[in-house]
C-alpha positions as CSV (number, residue, x, y, z in Angstrom):
1,Q,41.1,-310.1,-140.9
2,V,38.0,-309.2,-142.9
3,Q,36.9,-311.5,-145.6
4,L,34.2,-310.8,-148.1
5,V,32.5,-313.5,-150.1
6,E,30.2,-312.6,-153.0
7,S,27.5,-315.0,-154.3
8,G,24.3,-315.0,-156.4
9,G,25.7,-314.3,-159.8
10,G,24.5,-316.1,-162.9
11,L,22.9,-315.8,-166.3
12,V,19.7,-313.7,-166.5
13,R,17.7,-312.5,-169.5
14,P,17.4,-308.8,-170.3
15,G,14.8,-307.2,-168.1
16,G,15.2,-309.9,-165.4
17,S,16.3,-309.7,-161.8
18,L,19.1,-311.0,-159.7
19,T,20.2,-310.6,-156.1
20,L,23.8,-310.6,-155.1
21,S,25.1,-311.3,-151.6
22,C,28.2,-310.2,-149.9
23,A,28.9,-312.2,-146.7
24,A,31.5,-310.6,-144.4
25,S,33.5,-312.2,-141.7
26,G,35.9,-310.6,-139.2
27,F,33.6,-307.6,-139.6
28,T,31.7,-305.6,-136.9
29,W,28.5,-304.2,-138.2
30,G,28.3,-300.5,-137.7
31,Y,31.9,-299.8,-138.4
32,W,32.1,-300.2,-142.2
33,N,30.8,-298.9,-145.5
34,V,30.3,-301.6,-148.0
35,G,30.2,-300.9,-151.7
36,W,29.4,-302.9,-154.8
37,F,31.5,-302.5,-158.0
38,R,31.3,-304.0,-161.4
39,Q,34.0,-304.7,-164.0
40,A,32.7,-305.3,-167.5
41,P,35.0,-306.9,-170.1
42,G,37.5,-304.5,-171.4
43,R,36.4,-301.8,-169.0
44,E,37.7,-300.4,-165.7
45,R,36.0,-301.4,-162.5
46,E,33.2,-299.0,-161.6
47,G,31.4,-298.2,-158.4
48,L,27.7,-298.8,-158.4
49,S,26.3,-298.5,-154.9
50,C,27.4,-298.3,-151.2
51,I,25.8,-298.6,-147.9
52,S,26.8,-297.4,-144.5
53,T,26.4,-300.1,-141.9
54,N,26.6,-297.3,-139.3
55,D,23.6,-295.2,-140.3
56,G,22.1,-297.1,-143.3
57,R,22.8,-294.3,-145.8
58,T,22.9,-295.6,-149.3
59,F,24.5,-294.3,-152.5
60,Y,23.8,-295.2,-156.1
61,T,25.5,-294.2,-159.3
62,D,23.2,-292.8,-162.0
63,S,23.5,-295.9,-164.2
64,V,21.8,-298.1,-161.6
65,K,19.6,-295.6,-159.6
66,G,16.0,-296.8,-159.6
67,R,17.0,-300.4,-160.8
68,F,19.4,-301.6,-158.0
69,T,18.8,-301.6,-154.3
70,I,21.5,-302.2,-151.7
71,S,20.6,-303.4,-148.2
72,G,22.1,-305.0,-145.3
73,D,21.3,-307.7,-142.7
74,N,23.1,-307.1,-139.4
75,A,22.3,-310.5,-138.0
76,K,23.9,-312.2,-141.0
77,N,26.7,-309.7,-141.6
78,T,25.6,-309.6,-145.2
79,V,25.1,-306.9,-147.7
80,Y,22.8,-307.5,-150.7
81,L,22.4,-305.9,-154.1
82,Q,19.0,-306.4,-155.6
83,M,19.2,-305.8,-159.3
84,S,16.2,-305.5,-161.6
85,S,15.5,-304.4,-165.2
86,L,18.9,-305.8,-166.1
87,K,20.4,-304.8,-169.3
88,P,23.2,-306.4,-171.4
89,E,25.5,-303.6,-170.3
90,D,25.1,-304.7,-166.7
91,A,27.1,-307.8,-167.3
92,G,30.5,-308.2,-165.7
93,I,32.1,-309.4,-162.5
94,Y,30.6,-307.9,-159.4
95,Y,32.7,-307.2,-156.4
96,C,31.9,-306.1,-152.9
97,A,34.4,-304.0,-150.9
98,A,34.6,-302.7,-147.4
99,Y,35.8,-299.5,-145.9
100,R,36.4,-299.2,-142.2
101,L,35.0,-296.0,-140.8
102,R,37.7,-293.8,-139.3
103,A,38.7,-290.3,-138.7
104,R,39.8,-288.8,-142.0
105,V,40.5,-285.7,-144.0
106,G,38.0,-285.2,-146.8
107,V,34.7,-286.8,-147.7
108,F,34.4,-290.5,-148.3
109,E,34.0,-291.2,-152.0
110,P,31.6,-294.2,-152.2
111,F,32.3,-295.0,-155.9
112,S,36.1,-294.7,-155.7
113,E,37.7,-298.1,-155.4
114,S,40.8,-296.6,-153.8
115,E,38.8,-295.8,-150.7
116,Y,38.2,-299.4,-149.8
117,D,40.3,-301.6,-147.6
118,Y,39.1,-305.1,-148.4
119,W,37.7,-306.8,-151.5
120,G,35.9,-310.0,-152.3
121,Q,36.8,-312.3,-155.2
122,G,33.8,-311.4,-157.3
123,T,30.7,-313.1,-158.8
124,Q,30.0,-313.2,-162.5
125,V,26.8,-311.8,-163.9
126,A,25.8,-312.4,-167.5
127,V,22.7,-310.7,-169.1
128,S,21.7,-312.3,-172.4
129,S,18.7,-313.7,-174.2
Protein backbone atom coordinates (compact mmCIF):
# COMPACT_ATOMS: atom_id res chain seq x y z
CA GLN A 1 0.00 0.00 0.00
CA VAL A 2 1.39 3.37 -1.01
CA GLN A 3 1.38 6.09 1.60
CA LEU A 4 2.22 9.73 0.96
CA VAL A 5 3.06 12.18 3.72
CA GLU A 6 3.41 15.88 3.03
CA SER A 7 5.38 18.25 5.23
CA GLY A 8 6.94 21.69 5.15
CA GLY A 9 3.87 23.87 5.17
CA GLY A 10 3.62 26.99 7.28
CA LEU A 11 3.20 30.73 7.27
CA VAL A 12 5.33 32.78 4.91
CA ARG A 13 5.31 36.44 3.92
CA PRO A 14 4.45 37.49 0.37
CA GLY A 15 7.52 37.19 -1.78
CA GLY A 16 8.94 34.51 0.46
CA SER A 17 9.89 30.91 -0.19
CA LEU A 18 8.93 27.53 1.16
CA THR A 19 9.80 23.94 0.27
CA LEU A 20 7.26 21.18 0.63
CA SER A 21 8.15 17.50 0.87
CA CYS A 22 6.18 14.43 -0.10
CA ALA A 23 7.60 11.29 1.44
CA ALA A 24 6.40 8.06 -0.16
CA SER A 25 6.37 4.57 1.28
CA GLY A 26 5.38 1.34 -0.45
CA PHE A 27 6.55 3.07 -3.59
CA THR A 28 9.15 1.95 -6.13
CA TRP A 29 10.93 4.89 -7.68
CA GLY A 30 10.68 4.87 -11.43
CA TYR A 31 7.17 3.52 -11.64
CA TRP A 32 5.18 6.57 -10.61
CA ASN A 33 4.25 10.10 -11.53
CA VAL A 34 3.91 12.38 -8.53
CA GLY A 35 1.86 15.53 -8.64
CA TRP A 36 1.30 18.50 -6.36
CA PHE A 37 -2.15 20.00 -6.00
CA ARG A 38 -3.50 22.96 -4.08
CA GLN A 39 -6.91 23.63 -2.61
CA ALA A 40 -7.57 27.21 -1.65
CA PRO A 41 -10.49 28.09 0.63
CA GLY A 42 -13.74 27.97 -1.28
CA ARG A 43 -12.09 26.72 -4.43
CA GLU A 44 -11.67 23.40 -6.17
CA ARG A 45 -8.42 21.53 -5.92
CA GLU A 46 -6.08 22.45 -8.75
CA GLY A 47 -3.06 20.70 -10.19
CA LEU A 48 0.18 22.65 -9.99
CA SER A 49 3.08 20.44 -10.95
CA CYS A 50 4.04 16.86 -11.67
CA ILE A 51 7.22 14.85 -12.03
CA SER A 52 7.79 11.50 -13.65
CA THR A 53 10.03 9.37 -11.45
CA ASN A 54 10.67 7.28 -14.56
CA ASP A 55 12.32 9.85 -16.79
CA GLY A 56 12.35 13.03 -14.72
CA ARG A 57 10.01 14.98 -16.95
CA THR A 58 8.33 17.84 -15.15
CA PHE A 59 5.10 19.71 -15.74
CA TYR A 60 3.93 23.05 -14.41
CA THR A 61 0.69 24.89 -14.67
CA ASP A 62 0.97 28.48 -15.89
CA SER A 63 0.19 30.02 -12.52
CA VAL A 64 3.34 28.56 -10.93
CA LYS A 65 5.71 28.27 -13.88
CA GLY A 66 8.94 30.09 -13.13
CA ARG A 67 8.18 30.29 -9.39
CA PHE A 68 7.82 26.66 -8.33
CA THR A 69 10.25 23.82 -8.93
CA ILE A 70 9.45 20.14 -8.51
CA SER A 71 12.21 17.65 -7.89
CA GLY A 72 12.73 14.17 -6.56
CA ASP A 73 15.21 12.26 -4.44
CA ASN A 74 15.35 8.60 -5.37
CA ALA A 75 17.31 7.61 -2.28
CA LYS A 76 14.75 9.17 0.04
CA ASN A 77 11.66 8.31 -2.03
CA THR A 78 10.69 11.94 -1.64
CA VAL A 79 9.38 14.56 -4.03
CA TYR A 80 9.84 18.23 -3.27
CA LEU A 81 8.07 21.38 -4.32
CA GLN A 82 10.23 24.47 -3.98
CA MET A 83 8.07 27.55 -3.97
CA SER A 84 9.36 31.07 -4.34
CA SER A 85 7.91 34.55 -4.92
CA LEU A 86 4.86 33.40 -3.03
CA LYS A 87 1.66 35.37 -3.35
CA PRO A 88 -1.39 35.50 -1.07
CA GLU A 89 -3.29 33.52 -3.70
CA ASP A 90 -0.83 30.65 -3.28
CA ALA A 91 -2.30 29.95 0.14
CA GLY A 92 -4.17 26.70 0.66
CA ILE A 93 -3.76 23.07 1.48
CA TYR A 94 -1.11 21.41 -0.64
CA TYR A 95 -1.48 17.75 -1.50
CA CYS A 96 0.80 15.33 -3.24
CA ALA A 97 -0.59 12.46 -5.25
CA ALA A 98 0.84 9.44 -7.04
CA TYR A 99 -0.09 7.77 -10.29
CA ARG A 100 1.30 4.35 -11.06
CA LEU A 101 2.65 4.15 -14.59
CA ARG A 102 0.76 1.59 -16.64
CA ALA A 103 -0.38 0.83 -20.14
CA ARG A 104 -3.34 3.03 -20.92
CA VAL A 105 -5.45 4.58 -23.60
CA GLY A 106 -4.94 8.28 -23.93
CA VAL A 107 -2.37 10.73 -22.65
CA PHE A 108 -1.73 11.16 -18.96
CA GLU A 109 -3.13 14.47 -17.75
CA PRO A 110 -0.73 15.67 -15.01
CA PHE A 111 -3.06 18.34 -13.61
CA SER A 112 -6.19 16.22 -13.45
CA GLU A 113 -6.82 14.84 -9.97
CA SER A 114 -8.87 11.98 -11.35
CA GLU A 115 -5.68 10.51 -12.84
CA TYR A 116 -4.07 9.80 -9.50
CA ASP A 117 -4.25 6.63 -7.45
CA TYR A 118 -3.05 7.73 -4.01
CA TRP A 119 -3.19 10.97 -2.06
CA GLY A 120 -1.54 12.41 0.99
CA GLN A 121 -3.37 14.22 3.77
CA GLY A 122 -2.09 17.65 2.83
CA THR A 123 -0.03 20.41 4.40
CA GLN A 124 -1.26 23.95 4.99
CA VAL A 125 0.45 26.95 3.43
CA ALA A 126 -0.48 30.48 4.47
CA VAL A 127 0.90 33.56 2.72
CA SER A 128 0.36 36.73 4.67
CA SER A 129 2.20 39.77 5.96
